[in-house]
N, C-alpha and C positions, 0 to 999 in steps of 0.2 A: 768327568774323570778322564785324565790323560794317559797315554799308556806309552811305554818305551820298549822296544824289542832290540836285543842283540841277534845279528842273523849271520849265519854261515852263507855267503852270497858267491864268492869265486873260490875256485880249486886250481892251486898250482903246485909246482913240484918241490919248492924249496921256499923258506922262509926268509922274506925281506920286505922293506918298506914299499908301500903300495899307495896309488891314489885312485880312487875312482871317479870317473865323471858320467854325467848322465845327459843324454840328448833326447829330443822327440824325432820320431821317423819322420821325414819331409814328405810333404803330399806330391804325389807323382814319383817318389823315390823307389827304384828297384834295387834287388841285391846286387846287381851288375854296377850301376850308377853308385851304390854305396862302396862297394870295393874299389872303384875308381877313386872316389875322394879319400879312402884311407890307404891307398896304394897297396891293397891287398890283391895278388894274383888272381886274374879273372878265370884261370882254369880251376880254380877252387869251385866255382859256380858250374863251370861246363862239364866238371867231373861227376857231377851230382846226377843220380838216374832221373827217370821222367817223373816218378812219383815226389822225390824230394824237390825237384824244380816246380813242380806243382804247388808243393806245400810252402815253399819260400815266397811263392806269389800271394800268400796269405797275409803278409805283414800287412797291418792297418795304419793309416796316416795319423800320427798322433800319438803311437804307443811310445812308451819311454825304454830306451834301450840303455846298458850300462858298458862302460868302457874301463879296462884295468890298465893302468900304466905303471911300470916299474920306477925305481928311484932316478933312473935316467931318463924318464919321460919317453921310453919306448913301449908302444902298444902291445901288452900281453894277452890280453882275452876281451872277448864281446859277448854278451848276452842279449840277443833278441828275441822277445816274447812272440809266440805265435798262438792267438787265442789265449784262454785261461790256462791250458795243460801242458803246453810244449813250448820249447823255446830252442833259439839256434845258438850253438856255443862254438866260438871260433877261438882257437888258441894258436899263438905265434911262439914257437919255440926256435930261437935263434934262426930265423928266416924259412922255417919249416911249419907251413900253416895247415891246421886239420880243422874240420868242420863236422860237428855232431848235432843230431836233432835229439834232445834230451826233455825229460819231464821237468816241469817248472817245480821248484822247491818253495813251498808255502807252508805257512800255518793256518790252519781253519779254525776260526773262533765262533762259537755259538753266543749270537747276541740277543738281547731282548731290550725293547725300547717302548717307553710309556710316554705319550705326548698329550698334553691338554692344549688343544687347538688354540692359537692366538691369531693367527694371520690367514694361513691356508695349509694343508698337509705339506705340500712342496716346500713353501719357505721355511715352516717349522722344523721338517725333518733336516734340510741343509743346515740350518743354525744348530741344531742339535748334534749333528754327526760329522758335518763339513762334506757329506756326501750327495752330491746331485744325482748319482747314479742310482742310489737307494731310494731317493725320491721318485725318481722316473720309474723304476720298477714297481714300486707300490702304487702309482698311478695307473700302469698298466695292469697289475694284478687285479684292481678293483673296476677296469673298464667295464661299463654296460651293468656293473652291479650297485652302484652308488652314483647319485647326483651330487657332485662335489660343491655345486653352487648352494645347496640347501644346508650347507653346514654352519654350525654357530659357534660363537665362542664359548671355549671350555669344552667342547666335545672331546671324548677320549678317542685316541689312537693308539693301538697296540701292534707292535710288529716283532715278531719272531723268526729271526733269519740267522744265515750262516755268511759269514764274511772270510774270504782269503786274505791273508797278510802277507806281502812280499816286500822284502827290503824296508820292513817298518811302517808300510802304509797299506791301505786297503788296495787290493788288486782285482781287476775283473768285476763281475757283475753280481752283488749279493743275491743269495738265494733266499727267498721269502718262504718259510716253510707255513708261515700261518700269520694272518693279521685279523684285527677286529676294529671295526669303527661303531662307536656308541654314540648316537645322536637322537635326541627326543626318547630317551630312554629306551630306544629301539638297538639291538646289537646286530651288525652285520659282519658275517665270517667270510674269508676265504682261504681256501687250501690248497697248497701245491701237492699233487699226488701224480706220481708217474710223469712228471715234466709239464703237467698242465693244472691250470687253476680251476677249482670247483667252489660253489657255494655249499651251504648246510646241506642241502637236499641231493648232492652229488650231481647236480647239472655242472656242465663245463662253462665258465665264465667267458673266457678268451673269444673273441668273435673275428680274429683274423684268420679267414678261410682260404687255403690256395687250391687252385686246380693243377692238374698234372700237366707239366709244360711240353710232354710229347706224347700224343695220343698212341695208345696201343704198343709203346716200347718196353722192352724187358729191361728190368733192373739189373745191371751186371756188377756193381759195387755199392755197398752201402754206407751208411755213414757210421764214423767212430772218432770218438774225441782222442782217444790215445791207444790206438791199436798196436799191440806188441807183435813183430814179426818173429815167429818162433825160430826160422832158419838163420836169418841175418842178425837176430837178438838185438834188434833197435826198435825204437818207437816211430811208427808212421802213422800219425792221425789222418784220417780221410774226411775233411769238412764238407762232405756234401754226398749226393747219390748221383751215381753214373746211369744214364738211359743209353742202352744200345739200340741205334736206329740206323737205316741207309743214309747215305749223304745226301742232302737236300730235303730231308724230311723237315716240315714246317715246326719252328719251336715258337711256343706260346708263352706269353706274359703270365706268371703264376696268379697275378693279383694287380688291381689298379694302383698306379704309382707314376714315379717321375725318374725318366732316364738320367742317370748322374754319370755314367760311364760308357762309352762305346768306342772301342778301340781294341788294341793289341796288349796283351799281357804276358811277360815271361812266363813259360810254361804252359799258360792257360791259352795262348793263341788269341783269335778272335773272341773277344768277351764283352757282355753287356752287363751292367749292373743297374738295379731299379730300387729306389727308395720308395718304401710304403710306409703306411700310418705306424704310429707308436714306436719308432725307431727300429722297424724291420727294413731288412734289405735282401734281395734276392740276387744271385750271380748265374750268368749262362755262359760256359765257357766251352773253348774247341770248335767254335762255330765255323762253319764252312763260308758263309757270308751274312750280311746284314740285310733286313728289310730296308730297301731305300728310303722309306719314309721316316725312319727312326732316327732321331737325332738327339745329341745332348740337350738336357733341358726340357725335352718334350713330355708331356704327360700321356699316359697310355692306359687302356682299359684291359681288365682280366680278359685272357685268352685271345688278345689282339696278336698276330703273328709279328714277331720281332727279328727272327733270324731263321738259319737253317743248319741243321745238324752238319757237322764235319768232324775233320780230325787234325785241326790246326793246332800249333804249339807242340808240345811234347805228349803223344798220343799214340797209343799202339793200335788204333782202329776207330772208325767213326762212331762217335757217342756225344751226348750232352753231359757235362759235367754241371750239376745244379745245386747251388747252396743257399741256404737261408740262414739269415743273421738276426738277431736282436741286440741294439746296442752293441754292435760289433762282435757279439759273442755268437759263435757258430753252434746252431742247434740242428736236430734231425728235421729235415723237411718232411719227412712222411707223417710226422705227428699232426702236421697241420694241412695235410691234404685230405679232405672229408667233405661230406656233403652238409651235414648239419652238426649242431653241437651236441656231445654226447652226454647222455645220462647213464650213470654206472648203475649196473642191475645186478640181481643174484648174489652169489657168494663174493663177488668183487664188492659188492655194495656192503656187505659186512665187515670186509677188511677194511674198506674206507671209514666207515662209521667208528671203528675201532681206532684207527688212526686220528680221526677228528677229535675224539674224546681224550686222546692223550695230548693233541696240540691245544685243545680249549684249556686245559688243566695248567698247561704253560703259560698261555695268556693271562688266565685269572691269578696265577702266582706272581707274575710280572705286575700286575696292577695291585695286588696285596703288598709286594716289595716295594712298589713305587720306583721301578728300575729306571735310572738315567742312562743317556746314550753314552757309548765311549766315543770319545773325540779323539782322532789319529791325527797326529802332527808331523810334518816332514822331520826326520832325524839324521844326524850324522851316521854314516855308515861305519860298522866294526867288521872288519875282515879277518875270518880264520882261514888258514890255509891247509889244504888236505889234498893229497894227491890221488887218494884211493877212488875218487868218483870220475876220474878222467878215463873213457873207454876208448882208448887209442886203437885198438883192434878193429873197430867198426867205424872210423871216421874216414872222411874224404880227405886226403893229404896232398898238399902241393909244396914243392922246394922253389923258393923264389932265386 
């Protein structure tokens, strides 16, 4: 089944012909280099406060951003996603530039998919949905619970998931609510419950465990996907956890992995990024200095010292900003910092079992209805113009 959406995507103050272009964020690009390329005043960046400059450092290489041009080919607006929930919105009104960080507008679809395995779960999911992201998320959800090498042709796979749709196409990482794999007449379930995957017995499946990167440090700021500031009336996500500690306190790798970045990032100062298994990545920012043995491309072990707490970049005091990502989607690091897999017990177990009963019903209903996948294709944009969503009172503005 193919689907077409007519979307409201850009907001301008009067009606006229417009053209939307789409590009991918370059590897190594920063907002400053981006502004230079498009001849946008650099003060628009420098006028951001420290939290905003940190946030715009989160733009991921390869993310698709949109540019709106008027009929005279003048750049009017830009939308740059930051994670799944927020985006940078830049407006050029006769040389007066404004920058706001606003929620991403999307449609969330509840999808169900039934597949009879022909090749492998990964290949069959991609062929059915055009989504390699969904295929990767499924393999991550079942990791440790199923040996995929033992699957046979015509084994049944069912996935119940939510998919965000932005600009007519799947956006972000699908959220698999429940999945069932039937092989040799045995059904194996996984359920997403409070941001973690569990089996039918309420035991956590996921085996990616982190250690606290700074021993004995106080948490000074917690994780938030879309935190609303009640005074400034703006959205300011915080994609990580801040640990307050004296300058020079050792910072340890939270897990085994490979150093993919060691250097300076605007807003974050001295930063290290580590790639871990199954699409996970951790980031360590505002470091005072690096461990001299740490180099790009080097493999490191959990709890190995990689650097030292500092206050580089835009920072109000010495602390470590620690971020965790899965498939470039920010997630709360604190849910993965634990000693062993969790078994839900007591009253929470009763709630969990009620939830799994509901999810199983959806799985069996999908099988009975023989639900086929929704295939999303690239479409042409349709633009509806509406001025009411521009919040000029709380934007950073620069006159060129």
